[in-house]
DRENFI-861079 format. One record per atom (N, C-alpha, C, CB): x, y, z; residue in one letter. Coordinates in steps of 0.2 Angstrom, whole numbers, plus 5000, padded with zeros to 4 digits. Glycine has a CB too. Example, Ala and Ser with C-alpha at 12.3 -4.5 7.8 and 13.67 -1.06 7.14 Angstrom:
2
506649725039A 506249785039A 506649845039A 505749785045A 506449895035S 506849955036S 506450005039S 507049975029S 
This chain:
266
634136344877M 633436364878M 633436434880M 633136314884M 632936474877D 632936544878D 632736554885D 632536584873D 633036614888K 632736634895K 632236684894K 633336664899K 631636674898K 631136724898K 631236784902K 630436694900K 631136844899L 631336904903L 630736924907L 631436964898L 630836954913P 630236964917P 629837024914P 630536994924P 629137024916K 628637074913K 628737134917K 627937044913K 628737194914T 628737254917T 628137294916T 629437294915T 627837324921D 627237364920D 627437434918D 626737364926D 627537454912V 627737514909V 627137554906V 628337514905V 626937604908S 626437644905S 626737684899S 626037694910S 626537674893I 626737714888I 626437774887I 626737664881I 626837824888R 626537894887R 626337914880R 627037954890R 625837944879P 625737964872P 626238004869P 625038004871P 626337994863L 626838034860L 626638104858L 627038004853L 627038154861R 626938224860R 627238244854R 627238274866R 626738274850T 627038304844T 626938374843T 626538274838T 627238404839Y 627238474838Y 626538504836Y 627738494832Y 626238464832E 625538484831E 625038484837E 625238434825E 625138434841G 624738434847G 624938494852G 624938374851G 625538504852D 625738564857D 625438634854D 626438574857D 625438634848I 625138694844I 624338704846I 625238694837I 624038644845A 623338644846A 623138664853A 623038574844A 623538634858E 623438644865E 623538724867E 623838604870E 624038744864T 624138814865T 623638864862T 624838834862T 623438844856V 622938884853V 622238884857V 622738864846V 622138824860E 621438814864E 621538854870E 621338744865E 622138854873K 622138894879K 622138964878K 622838884883K 622438984872Q 622439064871Q 621739084869Q 622939074865Q 621339034865K 620639054863K 620239064870K 620338994859K 620339014875E 619939024881E 620139084884E 620038964885E 620739104885S 621039164888S 620739224885S 621739164888S 620739224878S 620439284874S 619739294876S 620639274867S 619339234876I 618639244877I 618539274884I 618339174876I 618939244889S 618839264896S 619039334897S 619239224901S 619539354894I 619739424894I 619239474891I 620439434891I 618939454885S 618439494881S 617839494886S 618339454875S 617639444889V 617039444893V 617139494899V 616839374895V 617739484902K 617839524908K 617839604906K 618539504911K 618139614900E 618239684897E 617539714896E 618639684891E 617039674893Q 616439694891Q 616039714898Q 616039644887Q 616139664903K 615739674909K 616039744913K 615939624914K 616739754912K 616939814915K 616739874911K 617739814914K 616739874905R 616439934901R 615739944903R 616539914893R 615339894903G 614639904905G 614539934912G 614239834905G 614939914916A 614939944923A 615040014923A 615339904928A 615640024919E 615840094919E 615340144915E 616540104915E 614940114910K 614440154906K 613840164911K 614240114900K 613640114915V 613140124920V 613240174925V 612940064923V 613940174927T 614140224932T 614140294929T 614840204935T 614340304923K 614340364920K 613640394919K 614740364913K 613240344916E 612540364915E 612140394922E 612140314912E 612340354927E 612040374934E 612340444936E 612240324939E 612940454935K 613240514936K 612940574932K 614040514936K 612840564926S 612540614921S 611840624923S 612640584914S 611440574925S 610740584927S 610740624934S 610440524928S 611240604938S 611240644945S 611340714944S 611740614949S 611940734939M 612140804938M 611540844935M 612740804934M 611140804930L 610640844927L 610040864931L 610340794921L 609940814936I 609440824941I 609540884945I 609240764945I 610240884948W 610440944952W 610441004948W 611140924955W 610641004942A 610641064938A 609941094937A 610941054931A 609441054935V 608741074935V 608541104941V 608341014932V 608741074947L 608441094953L 608741164955L 608641044959L 609441174953F 609741234955F 609441294951F 610441234954F 609241274944I 608941324940I 608241344942I 608941304932I 607841294944F 607241304947F 607241344953F 606841234948F 607641334958L 607741374964L 607941444962L 608241334969L 608441444957G 608641514955G 608041554953G 609241514950G 607641524948M 607141564946M 606641584951M 606741524941M 606541544956I 606041564962I 606341624965I 605941504966I 607041614967A 607341674970A 607341734967A 608041654972A 607441734960V 607441794956V 606741824956V 607641784949V 606241784955G 605541804955G 605341834961G 605041744953G 605541804967F 605341834974F 605641894975F 605541784979F 606341904972Y 606641974973Y 606242024969Y 607341964970Y 606142014963F 605742064959F 605042074962F 605742044952F 604742024965W 604042034968W 604142084974W 603741974970W 604642074978Q 604742114984Q 604942184982Q 605242084988Q 605342194977T 605642264975T 605242294970T 606342254973T 604642274968R 604242304962R 603942374965R 603642254960R 603942414960A 603642484962A 602842474963A 603742534956A 602642494969V 601942494971V 601642554969V 601842484978V 601142554964T 600742614962T 600242634967T 600442594955T 600242694969P 599742714974P 599042704972P 599742784976P 598642674976E 597942654974E 597542724973E 597542614980E 597142724967R 596742784966R 596042764968R 596742804959R 595642814970K 594942804971K 594642804964K 594642864975K 594042774964I 593742764957I 593042784958I 593742684955I 592842834954I 592142864954I 591742814950I 592142934952I 591042824951E 590642774947E 590442804940E 590042764951E 590642864939T 590442894932T 591042904927T 590142964934T 591442954927I 591842974922I 592542964922I 591643044920I 592842984928L 593542984929L 593842964935L 593843064927L 594442934935V 594742914942V 595042984945V 595342864941V 595142984951Y 595343044955Y 595743024961Y 594743084957Y 596143064964D 596543054970D 596243084976D 597243084969D 595843144976D 595643174981D 594943204980D 596043234984D 594543214985S 593843244983S 593643294989S 593343184983S 593243344987V 592943394991V 592243404989V 593443454991V 591843424993K 591143444992K 591043524992K 590643414997K 590643544987K 590543614986K 589843634984K 591043644982K 589543684987R 588843704984R 589043774981R 588343714990R 588943784975V 589143844971V 588643894973V 589143824963V 588843954975E 588444014976E 588544074972E 588544034984E 588644054965G 588844104960G 589544094957G 588744174963G 589644134952K 590344124948K 590844144952K 590244164942K 590844204956S 591344234960S 591544184966S 591244304962S 591044164969D 591144114974D 591544054972D 590444094977D 591344024966F 591643964964F 592343974962F 591243934958F 592444034959T 593144054956T 593644054962T 593144124953T 593444094968N 593844094973N 593944024977N 593544144979N 593443984977F 593543914979F 594043884976F 592843884979F 594043884969L 594543844965L 595243874966L 594343854957L 595343934967K 595943964968K 596343944974K 595944034968K 595943924979N 596143904986N 596243834988N 595743944991N 596143784983Q 596143714984Q 596843684984Q 595743684978Q 597043644989N 597643604990N 597443534990N 598143634995N 597743494987F 597543424987F 598043374986F 596943414982F 597943314988E 598443254987E 598343224980E 598343204992E 598943214977G 598943174970G 598843224964G 598343124970G 598543204959D 598543244952D 597843264951D 598743204947D 597343234953I 596643244952I 596243254958I 596343184947I 595843314958L 595343334963L 594643334960L 595543404967L 594243284963N 593543284961N 593143334966N 593243214961N 592843384963I 592343424966I 591643404966I 592443504964I 591443374971E 590743344972E 590243404972E 590643294977E 589943434967L 589543484967L 588843464970L 589443524960L 588543514974E 587843504976E 587443504970E 587643554982E 587543554966Q 587243554959Q 587443504955Q 587243624956Q 587143444955D 587543384952D 587243364945D 587343324957D 586943414942N 586743404935N 586943464931N 586043384934N 587143464925P 587343514921P 586843574921P 587443494914P 586243564920Q 585743624920Q 585843664927Q 585043594919Q 585843634932N 585843664939N 586543704939N 585743624945N 587043674937F 587743704938F 587743764934F 588243654936F 587543754927V 587543814923V 587143874925V 587343794916V 586643854928S 586143904931S 586543944937S 585543884933S 586843904941S 587243934947S 587743974946S 587443874952S 588043974940I 588644014938I 588444074933I 589243974935I 587744064931G 587544114927G 587744114920G 587644184929G 587944054917A 588144044911A 587644044906A 588543974910A 587744074900R 587244074894R 587344024889R 587244144891R 587243964892T 587343904887T 586743894883T 587443834892T 586843884876P 586343874871P 585943814873P 586643864864P 585243814872G 584743764873G 584943694870G 584143784871G 585243694864S 585343634861S 585943594864S 585543644853S 586443634867L 586943604871L 586643574878L 587543654872L 586243614881L 586043594888L 585543534887L 585643654891L 585143534882R 584743474881R 585043414880R 584243494875R 585643414877S 586043354875S 586443334882S 586543364870S 586443374887M 586843354893M 586443314897M 587143414896M 586343254896T 585843214900T 586243154904T 585343174895T 586843154903G 587243104907G 587543134913G 587743074903G 588043094916D 588443114922D 588943174920D 588843054925D 589143214925M 589643264924M 590143264930M 589243334923M 590743294929M 591243294934M 591543364933M 591743234933M 591643404938F 592043464938F 592643444943F 591643524940F 593243464941G 593843454945G 594443494944G 593943384945G 594943484947L 595643514946L 596143464944L 595843554952L 596543474939V 597143434937V 597743474938V 597043404930V 598243434941K 598943474942K 599343464935K 599343444948K 599543524932V 599943524926V 600543574927V 599543544920V 601143544927S 601743584928S 601643634935S 601843634922S 601343604940G 601343644946G 600743684947G 601943684947G 600343684942E 599743734942E 599043684942E 599643774935E 598643714946N 597943674947N 597443704941N 597643684954N 597343664936V 596943684931V 596243654931V 597343664924V 595743694931P 595043664931P 594843624925P 594543724932P 594443584925F 594143544920F 593443534921F 594543484918F 593043524916W 592343504916W 592143454911W 591843564916W 591943394913I 591743344909I 591043324909I 592243274910I 590743324904V 589943314903V 589843254898V 589543374902V 589343204900E 589143164895E 588543184892E 588943094899E 588543174885V 587943204881V 587643144877V 588243254876V 587043154875D 586743094872D 586643114864D 586043084874D 586943164862S 586943184855S 587543224853S 586243224853S 587943194849Y 588543224847Y 588443284843Y 589043184844Y 587943274838E 587843334834E 587443394837E 587343304828E 587043374842G 586743434846G 587243464850G 586143404850G 587643424854A 588143454858A 588643504854A 588543404862A 588843474848F 589343514844F 589143574842F 589643464839F 588543574839S 588243634836S 588043684842S 587543614832S 587843654848G 587743704853G 588343734856G 587443664859G 588943704856I 589543734859I 589843784854I 590043684861I 589743764847L 589943814842L 589643884843L 589843784835L 588943874845L 588543944846L 588843974852L 587843924847L 589043934857W 589243964864W 589943994863W 589243904869W 590343984858E 590944014857E 590944094858E 591243994851E 590444124856R 590344194856R 590344224863R 589744214853R 590144174868L 590044204875L 590344154880L 589244194877L 590644104878I 590944054883I 591544084887I 591143994879I 591944124884A 592544154887A 592244204893A 592944194882A 591744244891E 591444284896E 591144244902E 590944334893E 590844184900D 590444144905D 590944104909D 589944104902D 591444084906L 591944024910L 592644044911L 591843964906L 592944094908S 593644104908S 593844124915S 593844164903S 593544154919S 593744174926S 593744104930S 593244224929S 593344054929L 593343994932L 593943954930L 592743954931L 594143964924F 594743924922F 595443954922F 594643904914F 595444004926G 596044034928G 596244104926G 596643994925G 595944134921K 596044204919K 595444234915K 596644204914K 595144284918E 594644314915E 594844354908E 594244364920E 594444334903Y 594644364897Y 593944374893Y 595144314893Y 593844434891I 593244444887I 593444484881I 592744494891I 593544444875P 593744464869P 593144494865P 594044414865P 593244544861D 592644574857D 592444524852D 592944634853D 592944484849D 592844434844D 593144374845D 592944464836D 592944324849P 593244264851P 593444224844P 592844224856P 594044204844N 594344164838N 594644104840N 594844214834N 594244044841F 594443984842F 594843954836F 593843934844F 595343914838Q 595743884832Q 595743814833Q 596543914833Q 595743774828D 595743704827D 596443674828D 595443674821D 596643624832I 597243594832I 597043514833I 597743614837I 597543474831I 597543404832I 598043384837I 597643364825I 597743354843S 598143334848S 597943264851S 598143384854S 598443214851E 598243144853E 597643114849E 598043144861E 597643134843N 597143104838N 596443134840N 597143034838N 596443194843R 595743224845R 595843294841R 595643224852R 595243314839D 595143384837D 594943424843D 594543384831D 595443474844L 595343524849L 595143594846L 595943524854L 594743634850R 594643704848R 594943744854R 593843714847R 595343794853I 595743824858I 595643904857I 596543804858I 595543934862L 595544014862L 596144034866L 594844034866L 596444084862H 597044114865H 596844194866H 597644114860H 597244224871D 597144294871D 597644324867D 597344314879D 597744394867E 598144434863E 598944414863E 598044504864E 599144394869S 599844374870S 599944304868S 600044384877S 599444264866G 599544194864G 599444144869G 600244184861G 599244164875E 599144114881E 598444084880E 599144154887E 598444014881E 597843974880E 597343994886E 598043904880E 596744014884I 596244034889I 595743974890I 595844094887I 595443944885L 594943894885L 595143844880L 594243924885L 594943784881T 595043724876T 594443674877T 595743684877T 594243654872Y 593643604872Y 593743554867Y 592943634872Y 593543494868T 593543434864T 593043384866T 594243404863T 592943334861F 592543274863F 593043214864F 592043264857F 593043194870L 593443134872L 593243074868L 593443124879L 592543064867D 592243024863D 591643054860D 592142944866D 591243014857K 590643044854K 590143064859K 590242994849K 590143044865N 589643054870N 589943094876N 589342994872N 590543114876T 590943144882T 591243214880T 591443104885T 591043274882L 591343334881L 591743354887L 590743384880L 592343384885L 592843404890L 592943484888L 593543364889L 592843524894I 593043594893I 593643604899I 592443644894I 594243624897T 594743644901T 595143704899T 595243584902T 595743714901K 596043774900K 596543764894K 596443804906K 596943714894T 597543714889T 597543644886T 598243724893T 597943634881N 598143574878N 598443524882N 598543584871N 598943554887D 599243514891D 598843474897D 599843554895D 598343514899S 597843484904S 597443434900S 597443544907S 597243444894F 596943394890F 597343324890F 596743414883F 597943334888K 598443274888K 598443244894K 599143304885K 598443274900K 598443244906K 597843204908K 598643294912K 597243234905L 596643204907L 596443144902L 596043254907L 596643144896L 596443094891L 596643024894L 596743104885L 597243004895P 597342934897P 596942914904P 598042924899P 596842964908L 596442944914L 595742924912L 596443004919L 595442964907F 594742954904F 594742884901F 594543004899F 595242864897I 595242804894I 595342744899I 595842804889I 595742754904S 595842694909S 595142694913S 596442714913S 594842744914S 594242744919S 593642704915S 594042814921S 593642714908K 593142684904K 593242614904K 593142714897K 593842584905Q 593942514904Q 593742484911Q 594742504903Q 593742514916I 593542484923I 592842504925I 594042504928I 592542544921R 591842564923R 591342504922R 591542634920R 
Protein backbone atom coordinates (compact mmCIF):
# COMPACT_ATOMS: atom_id res chain seq x y z
CA UNK A 1 0.00 0.00 0.00
CA UNK A 2 1.42 3.31 -1.12
CA UNK A 3 2.32 5.93 1.45
CA UNK A 4 0.85 9.42 1.05
CA UNK A 5 3.32 12.23 1.04
CA UNK A 6 2.55 15.28 3.21
CA UNK A 7 1.21 18.42 1.44
CA UNK A 8 3.61 21.30 1.23
CA UNK A 9 2.43 24.92 0.64
CA UNK A 10 4.91 26.02 -2.00
CA UNK A 11 4.34 29.19 -3.96
CA UNK A 12 5.46 28.72 -7.48
CA UNK A 13 7.31 31.76 -8.66
CA UNK A 14 6.58 32.86 -12.17
CA UNK A 15 9.19 31.78 -14.57
CA UNK A 16 11.54 34.67 -15.49
CA UNK A 17 12.33 34.69 -19.07
CA UNK A 18 14.83 36.68 -21.13
CA UNK A 19 12.00 38.36 -22.98
CA UNK A 20 10.40 39.51 -19.73
CA UNK A 21 13.60 40.97 -18.41
CA UNK A 22 14.08 42.90 -21.61
CA UNK A 23 10.56 44.31 -21.51
CA UNK A 24 10.94 45.38 -17.88
CA UNK A 25 14.23 47.09 -18.61
CA UNK A 26 12.85 48.90 -21.63
CA UNK A 27 9.83 50.07 -19.62
CA UNK A 28 12.06 51.44 -16.87
CA UNK A 29 14.35 53.10 -19.40
CA UNK A 30 11.36 54.58 -21.19
CA UNK A 31 10.02 56.00 -17.94
CA UNK A 32 13.46 57.33 -17.02
CA UNK A 33 13.92 58.94 -20.45
CA UNK A 34 10.57 60.65 -20.24
CA UNK A 35 11.30 61.90 -16.72
CA UNK A 36 14.69 63.19 -17.73
CA UNK A 37 13.23 64.88 -20.82
CA UNK A 38 10.50 66.57 -18.77
CA UNK A 39 13.00 67.76 -16.19
CA UNK A 40 15.31 69.04 -18.92
CA UNK A 41 12.47 70.95 -20.59
CA UNK A 42 11.50 72.53 -17.27
CA UNK A 43 15.11 73.51 -16.64
CA UNK A 44 15.49 75.04 -20.08
CA UNK A 45 12.21 76.93 -19.67
CA UNK A 46 13.34 78.33 -16.33
CA UNK A 47 16.70 79.36 -17.82
CA UNK A 48 14.94 81.01 -20.80
CA UNK A 49 12.64 83.00 -18.52
CA UNK A 50 15.61 84.08 -16.43
CA UNK A 51 17.56 85.20 -19.52
CA UNK A 52 14.53 87.10 -20.87
CA UNK A 53 14.06 88.82 -17.52
CA UNK A 54 17.75 89.77 -17.45
CA UNK A 55 17.61 91.07 -21.05
CA UNK A 56 14.47 93.13 -20.31
CA UNK A 57 16.05 94.55 -17.18
CA UNK A 58 19.26 95.46 -19.04
CA UNK A 59 17.28 97.10 -21.85
CA UNK A 60 15.27 99.20 -19.39
CA UNK A 61 18.45 100.38 -17.65
CA UNK A 62 20.13 101.16 -20.98
CA UNK A 63 17.17 103.27 -22.14
CA UNK A 64 17.08 105.03 -18.77
CA UNK A 65 20.82 105.85 -18.91
CA UNK A 66 20.51 107.15 -22.49
CA UNK A 67 17.53 109.31 -21.54
CA UNK A 68 19.32 110.74 -18.50
CA UNK A 69 22.43 111.35 -20.63
CA UNK A 70 20.41 113.29 -23.20
CA UNK A 71 18.91 115.42 -20.44
CA UNK A 72 22.37 116.12 -19.00
CA UNK A 73 23.83 117.05 -22.41
CA UNK A 74 20.84 119.28 -23.22
CA UNK A 75 21.11 121.02 -19.85
CA UNK A 76 24.85 121.59 -20.38
CA UNK A 77 24.35 123.19 -23.81
CA UNK A 78 21.47 125.30 -22.49
CA UNK A 79 23.64 126.61 -19.64
CA UNK A 80 26.67 127.28 -21.88
CA UNK A 81 24.80 128.76 -24.86
CA UNK A 82 25.92 132.14 -26.17
CA UNK A 83 23.52 134.83 -25.02
CA UNK A 84 22.87 137.49 -27.63
CA UNK A 85 22.57 140.97 -26.14
CA UNK A 86 19.02 142.21 -26.34
CA UNK A 87 18.48 144.94 -28.90
CA UNK A 88 16.00 147.72 -28.61
CA UNK A 89 13.37 147.63 -31.32
CA UNK A 90 12.01 150.76 -32.90
CA UNK A 91 8.48 150.86 -34.18
CA UNK A 92 9.43 151.95 -37.68
CA UNK A 93 12.40 150.90 -39.77
CA UNK A 94 15.50 149.47 -38.05
CA UNK A 95 16.66 147.81 -34.84
CA UNK A 96 19.24 149.79 -32.86
CA UNK A 97 21.46 149.56 -29.77
CA UNK A 98 21.53 153.11 -28.46
CA UNK A 99 19.55 156.29 -28.94
CA UNK A 100 19.99 160.06 -28.56
CA UNK A 101 17.71 163.03 -29.20
CA UNK A 102 18.67 166.01 -31.35
CA UNK A 103 17.15 169.20 -32.69
CA UNK A 104 18.94 170.16 -35.91
CA UNK A 105 19.98 173.82 -36.03
CA UNK A 106 21.53 173.79 -39.50
CA UNK A 107 23.95 171.61 -41.47
CA UNK A 108 27.12 172.69 -39.62
CA UNK A 109 25.47 172.12 -36.24
CA UNK A 110 24.36 168.62 -37.24
CA UNK A 111 27.74 167.77 -38.79
CA UNK A 112 29.58 168.62 -35.57
CA UNK A 113 27.02 166.68 -33.54
CA UNK A 114 27.58 163.55 -35.65
CA UNK A 115 31.38 163.75 -35.29
CA UNK A 116 31.19 163.80 -31.49
CA UNK A 117 28.96 160.79 -30.86
CA UNK A 118 30.07 157.81 -28.77
CA UNK A 119 27.58 155.00 -28.23
CA UNK A 120 27.15 151.40 -27.16
CA UNK A 121 26.74 148.66 -29.76
CA UNK A 122 26.69 149.00 -33.54
CA UNK A 123 23.69 151.23 -34.25
CA UNK A 124 22.86 154.66 -32.85
CA UNK A 125 19.36 155.95 -33.52
CA UNK A 126 19.20 159.76 -33.61
CA UNK A 127 15.70 160.83 -32.65
CA UNK A 128 15.36 164.08 -34.57
CA UNK A 129 12.95 166.72 -33.42
CA UNK A 130 12.36 167.33 -37.12
CA UNK A 131 10.69 163.94 -37.35
CA UNK A 132 9.59 164.03 -40.98
CA UNK A 133 11.70 164.23 -44.15
CA UNK A 134 10.37 167.59 -45.29
CA UNK A 135 11.28 169.33 -42.01
CA UNK A 136 14.66 167.59 -41.83
CA UNK A 137 15.61 168.56 -45.39
CA UNK A 138 14.58 172.14 -44.67
CA UNK A 139 16.66 172.24 -41.44
CA UNK A 140 19.90 171.35 -43.26
CA UNK A 141 19.16 173.48 -46.32
CA UNK A 142 19.18 170.59 -48.80
CA UNK A 143 17.84 171.20 -52.30
CA UNK A 144 15.86 168.01 -52.64
CA UNK A 145 13.70 167.74 -55.79
CA UNK A 146 9.96 168.02 -55.23
CA UNK A 147 9.20 164.64 -56.79
CA UNK A 148 11.44 162.95 -54.20
CA UNK A 149 10.07 164.97 -51.28
CA UNK A 150 6.49 164.26 -52.26
CA UNK A 151 7.16 160.53 -52.26
CA UNK A 152 8.66 160.64 -48.73
CA UNK A 153 5.40 160.06 -46.88
CA UNK A 154 6.42 157.26 -44.51
CA UNK A 155 8.70 156.96 -41.50
CA UNK A 156 12.36 157.93 -41.53
CA UNK A 157 15.43 157.21 -39.43
CA UNK A 158 18.78 158.97 -39.22
CA UNK A 159 21.61 157.27 -37.37
CA UNK A 160 25.19 156.07 -37.16
CA UNK A 161 26.53 152.57 -37.84
CA UNK A 162 29.95 151.30 -36.76
CA UNK A 163 31.98 149.98 -39.68
CA UNK A 164 35.65 149.04 -39.15
CA UNK A 165 35.88 151.38 -36.18
CA UNK A 166 34.30 154.34 -37.98
CA UNK A 167 30.90 155.86 -37.19
CA UNK A 168 29.19 156.11 -40.57
CA UNK A 169 25.94 158.15 -40.96
CA UNK A 170 22.89 156.71 -42.69
CA UNK A 171 19.46 158.05 -43.57
CA UNK A 172 16.56 155.69 -44.26
CA UNK A 173 13.23 156.99 -45.60
CA UNK A 174 10.02 155.19 -46.53
CA UNK A 175 8.50 156.29 -49.84
CA UNK A 176 5.11 155.64 -51.38
CA UNK A 177 6.27 155.73 -55.00
CA UNK A 178 9.41 153.97 -56.18
CA UNK A 179 9.21 155.64 -59.58
CA UNK A 180 8.79 159.15 -58.14
CA UNK A 181 11.56 158.60 -55.56
CA UNK A 182 13.99 157.12 -58.08
CA UNK A 183 13.50 159.83 -60.69
CA UNK A 184 13.77 162.47 -57.95
CA UNK A 185 17.04 161.21 -56.51
CA UNK A 186 18.53 160.92 -60.00
CA UNK A 187 17.83 164.65 -60.39
CA UNK A 188 19.36 165.28 -56.97
CA UNK A 189 22.67 163.67 -58.00
CA UNK A 190 23.83 167.04 -59.37
CA UNK A 191 23.54 168.65 -55.92
CA UNK A 192 23.43 165.85 -53.35
CA UNK A 193 27.18 165.82 -52.71
CA UNK A 194 27.19 169.53 -51.91
CA UNK A 195 24.04 169.16 -49.78
CA UNK A 196 24.95 166.01 -47.81
CA UNK A 197 28.63 165.04 -48.17
CA UNK A 198 29.74 166.97 -45.06
CA UNK A 199 27.11 165.13 -42.98
CA UNK A 200 28.35 161.78 -44.21
CA UNK A 201 31.97 162.33 -43.29
CA UNK A 202 33.77 164.29 -45.98
CA UNK A 203 32.77 167.49 -47.71
CA UNK A 204 33.12 167.06 -51.43
CA UNK A 205 31.80 169.43 -54.10
CA UNK A 206 32.61 168.05 -57.54
CA UNK A 207 32.08 170.07 -60.71
CA UNK A 208 30.49 167.10 -62.46
CA UNK A 209 29.33 164.38 -60.01
CA UNK A 210 29.61 160.94 -61.57
CA UNK A 211 27.73 158.19 -59.71
CA UNK A 212 28.60 154.64 -60.70
CA UNK A 213 26.35 151.56 -60.63
CA UNK A 214 27.40 148.41 -58.79
CA UNK A 215 25.59 145.27 -57.65
CA UNK A 216 26.01 144.42 -53.97
CA UNK A 217 24.01 141.86 -51.96
CA UNK A 218 21.58 141.59 -54.90
CA UNK A 219 20.84 145.32 -54.72
CA UNK A 220 21.59 148.05 -57.25
CA UNK A 221 23.78 150.72 -55.65
CA UNK A 222 24.75 154.16 -56.95
CA UNK A 223 28.12 155.30 -55.53
CA UNK A 224 29.95 158.62 -55.80
CA UNK A 225 33.76 158.60 -55.51
CA UNK A 226 36.15 161.51 -55.15
CA UNK A 227 39.28 161.94 -57.31
CA UNK A 228 41.26 159.55 -55.11
CA UNK A 229 38.63 156.81 -55.42
CA UNK A 230 37.27 157.18 -51.89
CA UNK A 231 33.55 156.51 -51.52
CA UNK A 232 31.70 159.72 -50.62
CA UNK A 233 28.00 158.87 -50.94
CA UNK A 234 26.04 155.70 -51.66
CA UNK A 235 22.32 155.23 -52.12
CA UNK A 236 20.03 152.32 -52.91
CA UNK A 237 16.50 151.06 -52.41
CA UNK A 238 16.40 148.37 -49.73
CA UNK A 239 13.01 147.45 -51.13
CA UNK A 240 10.51 149.21 -53.41
CA UNK A 241 9.39 151.48 -50.59
CA UNK A 242 12.57 152.15 -48.61
CA UNK A 243 15.40 154.47 -49.67
CA UNK A 244 18.81 154.30 -47.98
CA UNK A 245 21.46 157.02 -48.24
CA UNK A 246 24.81 156.32 -46.56
CA UNK A 247 28.52 156.71 -47.25
CA UNK A 248 29.97 153.37 -48.39
CA UNK A 249 29.13 149.95 -49.71
CA UNK A 250 30.43 148.47 -46.44
CA UNK A 251 27.97 150.50 -44.36
CA UNK A 252 25.18 149.36 -46.69
CA UNK A 253 26.23 145.71 -46.12
CA UNK A 254 26.11 146.24 -42.38
CA UNK A 255 22.65 147.83 -42.50
CA UNK A 256 20.90 145.49 -44.93
CA UNK A 257 20.56 142.42 -42.64
CA UNK A 258 19.35 144.62 -39.81
CA UNK A 259 16.71 146.07 -42.10
CA UNK A 260 15.59 142.60 -43.18
CA UNK A 261 15.38 141.30 -39.60
CA UNK A 262 13.48 144.35 -38.40
CA UNK A 263 10.90 143.91 -41.18
CA UNK A 264 10.22 140.40 -39.90
CA UNK A 265 9.39 141.61 -36.39
CA UNK A 266 7.55 144.82 -37.19
